[in-house]
Short mmCIF file of the C-alpha atoms (twelve columns), coordinates in Angstrom:
data_MODEL
# 
_entry.id   MODEL 
# 
loop_
_atom_site.group_PDB 
_atom_site.id 
_atom_site.type_symbol 
_atom_site.label_atom_id 
_atom_site.label_alt_id 
_atom_site.label_comp_id 
_atom_site.label_asym_id 
_atom_site.label_seq_id 
_atom_site.Cartn_x 
_atom_site.Cartn_y 
_atom_site.Cartn_z 
_atom_site.pdbx_PDB_model_num 
ATOM 1   C CA . MET A 1   103.355 -15.143 27.577  1 
ATOM 2   C CA . GLN A 2   100.110 -13.523 26.990  1 
ATOM 3   C CA . GLN A 3   97.077  -15.146 28.415  1 
ATOM 4   C CA . GLU A 4   94.279  -15.859 26.002  1 
ATOM 5   C CA . ASN A 5   91.067  -14.089 26.703  1 
ATOM 6   C CA . LEU A 6   88.844  -17.079 27.282  1 
ATOM 7   C CA . PRO A 7   85.113  -16.536 27.546  1 
ATOM 8   C CA . ARG A 8   84.034  -16.353 31.038  1 
ATOM 9   C CA . LYS A 9   81.461  -18.742 32.294  1 
ATOM 10  C CA . ALA A 10  78.329  -17.019 33.273  1 
ATOM 11  C CA . SER A 11  78.025  -16.884 36.955  1 
ATOM 12  C CA . PRO A 12  74.873  -18.216 38.584  1 
ATOM 13  C CA . GLN A 13  73.908  -14.625 39.269  1 
ATOM 14  C CA . ASN A 14  74.302  -13.646 35.606  1 
ATOM 15  C CA . ARG A 15  72.378  -16.716 34.422  1 
ATOM 16  C CA . SER A 16  69.507  -15.914 36.730  1 
ATOM 17  C CA . GLY A 17  69.505  -12.335 35.456  1 
ATOM 18  C CA . GLN A 18  69.428  -13.495 31.835  1 
ATOM 19  C CA . LEU A 19  66.675  -15.981 32.630  1 
ATOM 20  C CA . ALA A 20  64.697  -13.265 34.334  1 
ATOM 21  C CA . SER A 21  65.152  -11.003 31.319  1 
ATOM 22  C CA . TRP A 22  63.623  -13.763 29.115  1 
ATOM 23  C CA . LEU A 23  60.900  -14.767 31.506  1 
ATOM 24  C CA . MET A 24  59.330  -11.345 31.771  1 
ATOM 25  C CA . PRO A 25  58.641  -10.895 28.031  1 
ATOM 26  C CA . LEU A 26  57.607  -14.548 27.807  1 
ATOM 27  C CA . ALA A 27  55.227  -14.123 30.715  1 
ATOM 28  C CA . VAL A 28  53.848  -10.932 29.172  1 
ATOM 29  C CA . PHE A 29  53.447  -12.720 25.813  1 
ATOM 30  C CA . LEU A 30  51.710  -15.711 27.379  1 
ATOM 31  C CA . LEU A 31  49.496  -13.440 29.432  1 
ATOM 32  C CA . SER A 32  48.652  -11.375 26.361  1 
ATOM 33  C CA . ALA A 33  48.047  -14.500 24.278  1 
ATOM 34  C CA . GLY A 34  45.927  -15.967 27.036  1 
ATOM 35  C CA . MET A 35  43.923  -12.769 27.290  1 
ATOM 36  C CA . THR A 36  43.535  -12.673 23.499  1 
ATOM 37  C CA . VAL A 37  42.290  -16.262 23.403  1 
ATOM 38  C CA . GLY A 38  40.050  -15.590 26.365  1 
ATOM 39  C CA . VAL A 39  38.599  -12.469 24.761  1 
ATOM 40  C CA . TYR A 40  38.130  -14.329 21.457  1 
ATOM 41  C CA . LEU A 41  36.358  -17.218 23.161  1 
ATOM 42  C CA . TYR A 42  34.219  -14.798 25.133  1 
ATOM 43  C CA . LEU A 43  33.300  -12.813 22.032  1 
ATOM 44  C CA . ALA A 44  32.650  -16.003 20.056  1 
ATOM 45  C CA . GLN A 45  30.413  -17.344 22.810  1 
ATOM 46  C CA . ARG A 46  28.659  -14.011 23.117  1 
ATOM 47  C CA . ALA A 47  28.144  -13.848 19.343  1 
ATOM 48  C CA . GLU A 48  26.725  -17.376 19.366  1 
ATOM 49  C CA . LEU A 49  24.402  -16.539 22.242  1 
ATOM 50  C CA . GLU A 50  23.298  -13.365 20.495  1 
ATOM 51  C CA . TRP A 51  22.733  -15.340 17.279  1 
ATOM 52  C CA . HIS A 52  20.653  -17.937 19.103  1 
ATOM 53  C CA . GLY A 53  18.838  -15.167 20.933  1 
ATOM 54  C CA . SER A 54  18.156  -13.433 17.644  1 
ATOM 55  C CA . GLN A 55  16.939  -16.688 16.142  1 
ATOM 56  C CA . ALA A 56  14.686  -17.279 19.143  1 
ATOM 57  C CA . ARG A 57  13.297  -13.742 18.925  1 
ATOM 58  C CA . ASP A 58  12.713  -14.120 15.189  1 
ATOM 59  C CA . ALA A 59  10.990  -17.468 15.753  1 
ATOM 60  C CA . ALA A 60  8.829   -15.951 18.486  1 
ATOM 61  C CA . LEU A 61  7.861   -13.048 16.224  1 
ATOM 62  C CA . ILE A 62  7.044   -15.401 13.355  1 
ATOM 63  C CA . THR A 63  5.008   -17.623 15.676  1 
ATOM 64  C CA . ALA A 64  3.105   -14.636 17.053  1 
ATOM 65  C CA . GLU A 65  2.442   -13.280 13.560  1 
ATOM 66  C CA . LEU A 66  1.298   -16.685 12.334  1 
ATOM 67  C CA . ARG A 67  -0.974  -17.066 15.363  1 
ATOM 68  C CA . ASP A 68  -2.488  -13.638 14.722  1 
ATOM 69  C CA . ARG A 69  -3.109  -14.433 11.058  1 
ATOM 70  C CA . LEU A 70  -4.725  -17.751 11.889  1 
ATOM 71  C CA . ARG A 71  -6.922  -15.993 14.423  1 
ATOM 72  C CA . ILE A 72  -8.010  -13.524 11.734  1 
ATOM 73  C CA . HIS A 73  -8.811  -16.339 9.305   1 
ATOM 74  C CA . ALA A 74  -10.762 -18.153 12.017  1 
ATOM 75  C CA . GLN A 75  -12.853 -15.054 12.690  1 
ATOM 76  C CA . ILE A 76  -13.557 -14.656 8.982   1 
ATOM 77  C CA . LEU A 77  -14.662 -18.287 8.747   1 
ATOM 78  C CA . ARG A 78  -17.034 -17.702 11.651  1 
ATOM 79  C CA . GLY A 79  -18.392 -14.714 9.749   1 
ATOM 80  C CA . PHE A 80  -18.947 -16.952 6.736   1 
ATOM 81  C CA . ARG A 81  -20.728 -19.488 8.914   1 
ATOM 82  C CA . ALA A 82  -23.034 -16.832 10.353  1 
ATOM 83  C CA . PHE A 83  -23.763 -15.466 6.877   1 
ATOM 84  C CA . ILE A 84  -24.536 -18.884 5.381   1 
ATOM 85  C CA . GLY A 85  -26.389 -20.121 8.446   1 
ATOM 86  C CA . ALA A 86  -28.722 -17.125 8.341   1 
ATOM 87  C CA . SER A 87  -29.955 -18.015 4.847   1 
ATOM 88  C CA . ASP A 88  -32.005 -20.936 3.657   1 
ATOM 89  C CA . GLU A 89  -30.060 -20.952 0.407   1 
ATOM 90  C CA . VAL A 90  -26.964 -18.980 -0.602  1 
ATOM 91  C CA . SER A 91  -26.732 -18.146 -4.286  1 
ATOM 92  C CA . ALA A 92  -23.597 -17.345 -6.248  1 
ATOM 93  C CA . THR A 93  -24.737 -13.719 -6.316  1 
ATOM 94  C CA . ASP A 94  -25.136 -13.634 -2.523  1 
ATOM 95  C CA . TRP A 95  -21.691 -15.162 -2.078  1 
ATOM 96  C CA . ALA A 96  -20.056 -12.733 -4.514  1 
ATOM 97  C CA . ARG A 97  -21.672 -9.709  -2.892  1 
ATOM 98  C CA . PHE A 98  -20.627 -10.784 0.599   1 
ATOM 99  C CA . THR A 99  -17.041 -11.696 -0.303  1 
ATOM 100 C CA . ASP A 100 -16.486 -8.648  -2.523  1 
ATOM 101 C CA . ASP A 101 -17.221 -6.424  0.462   1 
ATOM 102 C CA . LEU A 102 -14.378 -8.118  2.369   1 
ATOM 103 C CA . HIS A 103 -11.727 -7.082  -0.196  1 
ATOM 104 C CA . ILE A 104 -9.827  -10.248 0.632   1 
ATOM 105 C CA . GLU A 105 -6.815  -9.691  -1.603  1 
ATOM 106 C CA . GLN A 106 -6.169  -6.226  -0.164  1 
ATOM 107 C CA . ASN A 107 -7.083  -6.783  3.480   1 
ATOM 108 C CA . ILE A 108 -6.261  -10.408 4.208   1 
ATOM 109 C CA . PRO A 109 -2.766  -11.399 3.007   1 
ATOM 110 C CA . GLY A 110 -1.434  -14.932 3.241   1 
ATOM 111 C CA . VAL A 111 -4.570  -16.765 2.144   1 
ATOM 112 C CA . GLN A 112 -5.088  -18.294 -1.276  1 
ATOM 113 C CA . ALA A 113 -8.853  -18.684 -1.086  1 
ATOM 114 C CA . TYR A 114 -11.914 -19.051 1.061   1 
ATOM 115 C CA . GLY A 115 -14.345 -21.664 -0.128  1 
ATOM 116 C CA . PHE A 116 -17.738 -23.121 0.622   1 
ATOM 117 C CA . ALA A 117 -18.575 -26.778 0.052   1 
ATOM 118 C CA . HIS A 118 -21.605 -28.800 1.016   1 
ATOM 119 C CA . PHE A 119 -22.670 -32.405 0.798   1 
ATOM 120 C CA . PRO A 120 -24.943 -32.934 -2.213  1 
ATOM 121 C CA . ALA A 121 -28.299 -34.513 -1.456  1 
ATOM 122 C CA . GLY A 122 -27.924 -38.260 -1.086  1 
ATOM 123 C CA . ALA A 123 -24.129 -38.113 -1.145  1 
ATOM 124 C CA . ALA A 124 -23.346 -37.305 2.488   1 
ATOM 125 C CA . GLY A 125 -19.966 -38.675 3.425   1 
ATOM 126 C CA . GLU A 126 -19.152 -39.645 -0.154  1 
ATOM 127 C CA . LYS A 127 -18.348 -36.364 -1.891  1 
ATOM 128 C CA . LEU A 128 -17.804 -32.774 -0.831  1 
ATOM 129 C CA . PRO A 129 -17.321 -30.599 -3.943  1 
ATOM 130 C CA . VAL A 130 -16.260 -26.968 -3.633  1 
ATOM 131 C CA . ARG A 131 -19.238 -24.825 -4.587  1 
ATOM 132 C CA . PHE A 132 -18.012 -21.234 -4.136  1 
ATOM 133 C CA . VAL A 133 -14.559 -19.645 -3.834  1 
ATOM 134 C CA . ALA A 134 -13.298 -16.178 -2.996  1 
ATOM 135 C CA . PRO A 135 -11.615 -14.098 -4.195  1 
ATOM 136 C CA . ASP A 136 -13.010 -14.878 -7.614  1 
ATOM 137 C CA . ASN A 137 -10.019 -15.190 -9.923  1 
ATOM 138 C CA . GLU A 138 -8.726  -17.604 -12.531 1 
ATOM 139 C CA . THR A 139 -6.469  -19.472 -10.113 1 
ATOM 140 C CA . ASN A 140 -9.182  -20.043 -7.519  1 
ATOM 141 C CA . ARG A 141 -11.792 -21.010 -10.072 1 
ATOM 142 C CA . THR A 142 -9.703  -24.093 -10.880 1 
ATOM 143 C CA . GLY A 143 -10.696 -25.363 -7.426  1 
ATOM 144 C CA . LEU A 144 -14.427 -25.287 -8.118  1 
ATOM 145 C CA . ASP A 145 -16.057 -28.734 -7.972  1 
ATOM 146 C CA . PHE A 146 -12.900 -30.219 -6.446  1 
ATOM 147 C CA . ASP A 147 -13.909 -33.050 -4.116  1 
ATOM 148 C CA . LEU A 148 -12.392 -32.225 -0.735  1 
ATOM 149 C CA . LEU A 149 -12.884 -35.800 0.447   1 
ATOM 150 C CA . SER A 150 -10.777 -37.203 -2.382  1 
ATOM 151 C CA . GLU A 151 -7.541  -36.525 -0.492  1 
ATOM 152 C CA . SER A 152 -6.818  -38.148 2.867   1 
ATOM 153 C CA . ARG A 153 -5.497  -35.137 4.793   1 
ATOM 154 C CA . ARG A 154 -8.353  -32.907 3.712   1 
ATOM 155 C CA . ARG A 155 -10.850 -35.623 4.580   1 
ATOM 156 C CA . GLU A 156 -9.230  -36.129 7.974   1 
ATOM 157 C CA . ALA A 157 -9.556  -32.427 8.870   1 
ATOM 158 C CA . ILE A 158 -13.111 -32.139 7.530   1 
ATOM 159 C CA . GLU A 159 -14.397 -35.197 9.367   1 
ATOM 160 C CA . LEU A 160 -12.755 -34.094 12.609  1 
ATOM 161 C CA . ALA A 161 -14.295 -30.618 12.336  1 
ATOM 162 C CA . ARG A 162 -17.676 -32.128 11.482  1 
ATOM 163 C CA . ASP A 163 -17.677 -34.576 14.385  1 
ATOM 164 C CA . ARG A 164 -16.447 -32.089 17.000  1 
ATOM 165 C CA . ASP A 165 -18.190 -28.946 15.739  1 
ATOM 166 C CA . THR A 166 -14.946 -27.019 15.940  1 
ATOM 167 C CA . LEU A 167 -12.381 -25.314 13.777  1 
ATOM 168 C CA . VAL A 168 -9.633  -27.659 12.560  1 
ATOM 169 C CA . ILE A 169 -6.379  -27.009 10.694  1 
ATOM 170 C CA . SER A 170 -5.221  -29.810 8.447   1 
ATOM 171 C CA . ARG A 171 -1.790  -31.251 8.095   1 
ATOM 172 C CA . ARG A 172 0.214   -29.973 5.134   1 
ATOM 173 C CA . VAL A 173 -1.656  -30.367 1.853   1 
ATOM 174 C CA . GLU A 174 -0.998  -29.509 -1.776  1 
ATOM 175 C CA . LEU A 175 -3.096  -26.541 -2.857  1 
ATOM 176 C CA . ILE A 176 -4.303  -26.511 -6.441  1 
ATOM 177 C CA . VAL A 177 -2.869  -23.603 -8.413  1 
ATOM 178 C CA . ASP A 178 -3.577  -24.812 -11.938 1 
ATOM 179 C CA . ARG A 179 -5.439  -28.081 -12.385 1 
ATOM 180 C CA . ASN A 180 -4.760  -28.256 -16.124 1 
ATOM 181 C CA . ARG A 181 -1.010  -27.882 -15.672 1 
ATOM 182 C CA . GLU A 182 -1.058  -29.863 -12.448 1 
ATOM 183 C CA . GLN A 183 0.590   -26.966 -10.627 1 
ATOM 184 C CA . ARG A 184 0.361   -27.149 -6.852  1 
ATOM 185 C CA . GLN A 185 1.867   -25.475 -3.827  1 
ATOM 186 C CA . PRO A 186 2.093   -26.512 -0.164  1 
ATOM 187 C CA . GLY A 187 -0.367  -25.076 2.308   1 
ATOM 188 C CA . LEU A 188 -2.867  -25.734 5.074   1 
ATOM 189 C CA . LEU A 189 -6.614  -26.144 5.101   1 
ATOM 190 C CA . MET A 190 -8.651  -24.472 7.851   1 
ATOM 191 C CA . VAL A 191 -12.100 -26.016 8.224   1 
ATOM 192 C CA . LEU A 192 -15.205 -24.881 10.094  1 
ATOM 193 C CA . PRO A 193 -18.422 -26.927 9.850   1 
ATOM 194 C CA . ILE A 194 -21.847 -25.478 9.091   1 
ATOM 195 C CA . TYR A 195 -24.885 -27.497 10.157  1 
ATOM 196 C CA . GLN A 196 -28.396 -27.336 8.831   1 
ATOM 197 C CA . PRO A 197 -30.651 -25.751 11.457  1 
ATOM 198 C CA . ASP A 198 -33.004 -27.984 13.422  1 
ATOM 199 C CA . LYS A 199 -31.321 -31.126 12.120  1 
ATOM 200 C CA . PRO A 200 -29.661 -33.766 14.347  1 
ATOM 201 C CA . ARG A 201 -25.871 -33.473 14.207  1 
ATOM 202 C CA . GLY A 202 -25.519 -37.237 13.944  1 
ATOM 203 C CA . THR A 203 -27.291 -37.263 10.586  1 
ATOM 204 C CA . ILE A 204 -24.570 -35.257 8.818   1 
# 
């Protein structure tokens, strides 16, 4: 009688060898997968940090540029104050000659207009109409005679500058682009007071 060739049971030694042959690739795969995930997480974190760093650098550059521009505008306002304060009366011709020499549109970007307003006689604290603007163009001329005290945020900045004799920047306001079409754009108002010489400050 022939004996059937029955499958042999794997010996403990063979099973351990087969298990070892599976474990090594599995361990290599898990190690590789773990390294891949680790590298991905590291790169993702690094990219996020670089993005935030880039954002922070951009914000710092924008802040520095904005600060520099505001400083330039402040110096120009002080120049206006010296020019107006040195004259008993500033005419439209005087204003045009002075502002034309500045070449505002070419040399001073980021500003819509410089303006001069004064309290009419007998109307102190009631109205403050814009008397002169620069540069002289159609858009800016729509702001002539606009009462700066008619809007709360403008009034707030003007009164603070007046009372403290200092330069003040308003909260966000709507700048007039076209009064007839009621076109406006957001902006800021920078205010510097000019006092009449030899007059008590408290009488303004």
